[in-house]
N, C-alpha and C positions, 0 to 999 in steps of 0.2 A: 503494500499499500504506500501510497505518496504521503510523506510527511513534510509539510511547507515550513514546519518551524525549524527545519535544519538549513534554511536558506536565509539570505539576508539581503536588504538593499542598504545603501550608504546614503547617509544624509550629508550633503556637502554645502556648505555655506560660502557665497563669495563676498569679498570686502577687499580692502587694500589698507597699505600702510599710512596713507595719508590721514586717518582719523586718530592716529596716536595709541599708545598703549592702553590708556583707560577705556577708551571706546572699544577697540577690539577686545579686550577683556569682557566687556559687557556683550559683544556680539556673541562671543564663545559661550557664555553663560546662558544667553537666550536661546542661540542654537539648539544646545545640549538640551535645554528643557523642551522644545519643540520636538526633538527627535526622541526623546523619553515618552512623551505624549503618544507620538505616533506608534512608537513600539508597543506601547501599552492598550492601544485602541483595538477594540474588538474587530472592526471591520477590516483591519489589515493582517493577514495570515502569515506574514513572514516577520523576522526579526528587522528594526530599523536601528542601524548602527551609526552614531555620531562619528564624524571624522573632523579633523582639525580644519579650521577656517582657511579657505584659499585666499592668499594675500598677494601672490606674486605670480608670474608666468612659470618659473620652476615649481611651484607648489602644484599648479593647475596640471602640469605635465605629470608631475611624480603620482598625483591622485589617479589621473586616468589610466597610467600604466599600472598602478597598483590594482586597480579595479579588474583590469584585462586578465590579470593572472591569478587573481583570488579565486578559489574554486569555488566558494559558497556565496559569492557575491552575485546577485542577479542583475544589477544595475545601479544608477545613481539617481537620487532625488536631489536636484540642485534648487537653490534658494539665494537671492541676492539680498541678505539684510540691509547692506548700503549700497553705494553704487560701486560697481565692481568693473572697471575697464575691460571690454570684451577681447581687446588684443592679446592680454595675456593670457586668454583661454584657448587661443588658436592652435597652438601645437597640441596641448591636450587633447582637446575635441578631436583634432585631426586623427589621433590615434585610437581614440575610445572606440571599443568593440562591443560595449555592453549597451543595453537599452538604456534611456534616460527620460525622466519625467521632470519637468519645470513646474515647480510649486510657487505660485504668484501669490504670496500672502505677506503678512507682516507680524512683528511678535505681538503688539497690542491690537485689540479689536477697535476699540473706539478712539477717536481723537480726545486728547485731554484739553478740551477747548479752552478753559480757564488758566491752564499753566503753560500751553505749548509755546515752545522758543526756538531758536535757532539750533540748539544743541540736539532737541529732540527730533528737529527736521533732519538734521544731518546724519542722526544715527539710524534712523526709520525711514529710509527712503527706497524701499522695495518698488514704489510705484515708478522710481527713476532707474534703480539699479538692475531690476528685470526686464526692462525694455531694452537696456543694453545689452543684455546677456540674450534676450530673445532675438535681437539684430544679428549676433555673430552666429547663433544656431541655424537662423534662416540662411544667412550668407553662406555659411557651409553646408546648406541642403541637409541638414541632419534631422532625421525622422525624431519625433520625441512627442510626449503626451504632455499639454498644458493644462494644469489645475488651477483655477482661481478662486479664492475665498479664504477665510480665516482657517487656521490649521486646527481648531478646537471644533470646528463644524462637524458633524457626522457626514454630511454630504461629501465634503472635501475628502475626509478619511476613506468613505467608501470609493471614491474614485481611485485614490491611492491603492485601495485593496484589489481594486479591479485591475488595475495596471500591474500590480505586482504578481497577480496570477497569471496574467500574461507573459510576464517576464519569466516566471517559474518555467513556464511551458516552453518557452524559447530556450532557455537554459539548458531544460531537460534534453531537447533534440541535440544539442551540441554534443558530437560523439556517440550519440546513441546507435544501437545496432537493431535492425529488424531482419529476421529470417524469413525466407521463403521456401516451403517445401511444395516443389512443383512449380510450374511457371503460370502465367496468365490462363484463364479460360480462353480457349482458341477462338480465333476470329473477332475477339472482342476489341474496340479500339479505346474506349475511356480508360481502361485498368492500365494501358501501356503508358510508357513514358520515359523520360531520361533520368536513369539513376545517377549518372555522373552529374549532371546539371542539379538534381536534386540535392546532392551531397554539398555540391559547391555553393548553393544557395542557403540550405537549410541545416547543415551541418551534421545531418544522419546518413548511415551507410546501409544500404540493402544489398544482401547477398542471397544466392541461392544455396540450397542443401539438398542432397539427395533424401527422397521419401525413404530410402533404405537406411540412411542414417537414424531417421526417428522411429522406423521399425525395429531396428537393433536395439533400441534403447527401450521400447514398449516390450519387447520379448524378455528384456531382463528385470522386468517388474516381478516382484515377489509375491505370492498370494497373502503374505501379512499386510504388505502395502495396499493391496486390493480390499482386503477385509477392512483395515482401518478408513479408507476412503469410501467405501460402501456403507460404514456405520455412520459417516458424516452426512452421507445422502439421506440417510434414513431419519437423522436427527434434525436437518434443515427442511427437508421438502416434503410434501406428500406423495408417496409412491403409487404408481397405479397397481392394482392387485397382481398382475402377470409378473410385476418386477420385484415383488416381495417375496421373503423367503419362502422355499417351496414353489414359488409362481414358476410357469412355463416359460418365460422369458428372463428369470433371473441371470442366467448367462450372458445374456446381452448387457445387462447392468454392471456385471463384473468385467465384461469386454471393454465398457465405457470408461471405467475407471481405472483400467490397466492403461487404456489410452493417455488418459489425463495424468496418471502419475509420470509415464514415460515423457509426455510432452512438457510437464512442468518442469522435469527433471533437466532435459535438452536446453530450455529457454534458460534456466537458472544457471546452468554449468557454462552457458555460453554468453552469459550477461546480456541477453536480448531484452528489449522493452516491448516488443510484439512481434507477430508472425502473421503469414498468410498460408493458405492451403487451397486446394481444388480439388473438386470432386472428381476431374478428370484424370487425376494422378493419386492414387491410393493404393499402390502396389504394396501388397503385405500387410496393410490395414484391413481389419475385418469390417470396420464400419467408418463413415466419416465422422470426425471429431465434432460433437455436438455439444453436450453438456461440459465437455472439457473447455471448448472455446467460450462458453457462457460463463463458466466459473473463472476462467483466467482473466476474462475481461473484468468481472466484479472484482478481481484483484488488483487491477490497475494496468494490465497488459493492453496494448493496442492488438487489433485484429482487422483483418481484410480477408473476404472469400475471395474465391476465384483468382487468386494472385494479386490482389488490389493492394499493391504495398503503400499507395498513397494515402488511401483510407486509413490503412492500418496506422500509419504514422499519426494521421488527423486524430484518430480515436485516441490515441496516447496522449496526445497535446491537451485534447479536451478532458480526459481523466485528471491529468495534472491541474490544469485550471479550475476544475471543480472540487479538487481535495477538501473535504470538510464541509461541504454545502449540502444543503438538503436537495434531494433529486438527484437521479441517476444520468448516467451517460454510456452509449452503446452504438456499436455498429448497425446501421439500418439500411433499409431499401424501400423505395416508393414501389410498392408491389402491385395494387390494383385499386380500382376507383368505385366510388359509390356517387353515380351522375345524377341524382336526383336533384332536378333544378331548385327546388325549395332548400336544399341542404346538401351541398356536394362535398364529399368526404374522400380522404386517402385512407387505405389500409396499409400501413407499414408493417413489413415483417422481413424474414429470410427464411431460408430453408430450415435453419436450425439456430443460428448464431446470433441470439438477441441476448443481452446481458441483462440478468435478473436484478442489477442495481435499479432498474426502471420498472420493476414488478409492483403491481398492486396486491397486497396480501403473500401469503405462501405459495411460491411456484409448485406447479406438478410435474413430477418425472414421469415421463411416457416414452413409449417406443411405438414407432410407426413406418412404415416404408417411405423412401426419400422419393422414389419414383424416376429417379436419374441417377448414374454412376455406376450402377452394376454391384452395389455393395449390400450387406446385410442392414437391415432397417436399423437405424441410428437411434440413441437415447437422446433425449433432448428435455430441457425446461420448457413448460408451457405456463403462460400467464397473460393476462392484460396490462395495461400501462394506465397508471391514474390520471385523471383529468389534469389540466394546467398548461402553463405556456411552456413553450420549448423551442428550440432552433434546430434545424437541419443544416448540415455545413458540408460543402463538397469542395473538393480540390483537384482541378484538372490541369492538364499540361495543353497549351495553346500553341506550341511550336517554337514562340520567341519568348514565352514566359508562362509562368503558373498564373491562374486564375482561382481565386477563393469565391465560392458564391454561398449566400446564407438567405435562408427564409424563415422568417419567424412564423409559428405555426401554434394553433390552439388544440391541445390534446382533448378529446372528448371521450365519454363513455360509448361503447358499441350501441348501435340502435336496437340490437336485439343479440341473444346469446349466439356464440359460435362453436357449438358442440361438436362439429366435425373438423373444425381447423385445428391441426395438430402442432402447432408452431406458436411462439411467443409473439404478441403483436401490438401495435399502437394505432389508435385511429385518430386523426386530426384534420383540422381545416387550414388550409395554407392561408396565410395573409396576402393580400386583402381578402381573397376569395380563391377557389381552386381555379377558375378560367384564366383569372389575371396572373396569379402565383405560378402556376404549371407554364403558361405561355412566356414568363419573364425567365424561368428557369431554362426553357428549352431555348431562347434566344441567347442566354448566357453560355449555353453548352453544358451546363451542371450534369454531374453522374447520376446514374440510378442508385449507386452506392453513397452513403453519406456518415457522417459521424453526428448522432442524434443526442441532444442533451436537455433535460429539465432544470439542470443547475446552472450551466454556462449561459453568459447574456451575449447580447448583440456588442455591447460596448467591450466587452472581453475579447471577443473575436476581432473587432476594429483594431485594438490595440496590440493584439497578436500579429495582425496582417501587416500593420506599420512596421513592427520590428523585423518582420521577415520580408519585407520589401515586396509584398504581394499585393496585386489588384484585387480589390474587393468590391463585389456586387451585393448589395444589401437589398433583399425582396422583403418589405413590410407593409403596413397598414396604408402607407403613403404612395405605394408603387403604382406608376403609369406606364404603359407600355411605350407609350410615344417618347416619353422623357428617357425610359430605360434605354430603348434603341440609340437614342442620342448618346447617352452615356457610354455605349458600348463602343460606339463610332469614336468618340473623343478619345476615349482608352487606348483604342487601337492606334490612334496617330500619336499618343503620347509615348506609349510604350514601344511603338515602332521607333520613334526617335531616339529612345533611351539604348534599344538593344537591337535593332535591325528588323525589318520585316521578314518573317519567315513563315512558311506554312507546313 
């Protein structure tokens, strides 16, 4: 599981020697108090660590260099308590490789109307200093998040918390490894992509491993390990009668447990943060991993079906962002529609692999034929998803760039029971409605596979996309098709100028 309290952001205050020792001592004291308050804020899930006040080009450069190599540092929160000449930040900011949030605040909330003098004005001039800081950040074309308001406001703290979650996901991608057992589903376009360009831009690596490597590890699983995991299944879920002790399909449950133990071991030993498989390449496995994929996702691993490594990495990123929040995150697929003009709905699901973190109530363990793949009927968890707001996020490769597409949705209860649907599922209404939402998704080239979350917000994805240098297309209640088509055309020109027009 992901523990964000093991990560930290650095609180860096800008000033200069002009103000003298007494004023700089006060700046440091005030800044330390702000950093401590942010560290204690419930809305910020990571540690906020006060750093010495930056007063010179040498200190600014050293701070950025130290942040780059600090293994637990997710990024910097900068604030200019006084005026902090921006030229002294240039060399450091040119080298900075960590995300940056520009907090535009001041130590005092209210003006001391009856006592304010020039000493107070000189000490408390973030309104002046942060504009200088903002200019150099813009001049350097540095992506950052700007947050405006008093540091004690919950809304300001919440925005910093959102940014820190995105920074944690970005940090998690750096050096991450994702394993592929088998290739992409044959003849599918959207799950393909350039893994070298992904590693260059996103920092994670994707490599293939033979299904035989997995099979060998699965075969090495002991009866004792299987017994222990089956006992966990019995304690955590409701087992279908045929899967209970003495049931005619009990061996299928044991085989599913064998696969989970072996898969978990190979992922752990290889230090992988996610994996993909495909039903077209299961040589040596008795069944497609179903409950194994679901439970591993619940433990924070990324997953992509049919070799979809981009969605696998994206699921992992959203898992990190969502750590500790109410609501789950899962691999998902837009599967089929309810096209009633009075209330059009999407039924989201997959053959097997929906994470139980999004389950309403206690999942049921069932076994049913898959219908494709030519293997034994796999074991899976079956459940509905509770109503509430959610996001569906897709990452696709457009030839000259990666594009992220987000659709805000409202999960609703199924209109009627689904007694014969043997898979986990979610029913939702896309914003602004199915007709516009689906058309916008198609215009943007969004994939059928997504990362679905009832914990992650649009703002988190916006912050993450900025850190990753991603084009982001948001489909929400305000989306209009004409405007979206214009946005896509403008983006084509903008990103073409940046990286070249490639098809």
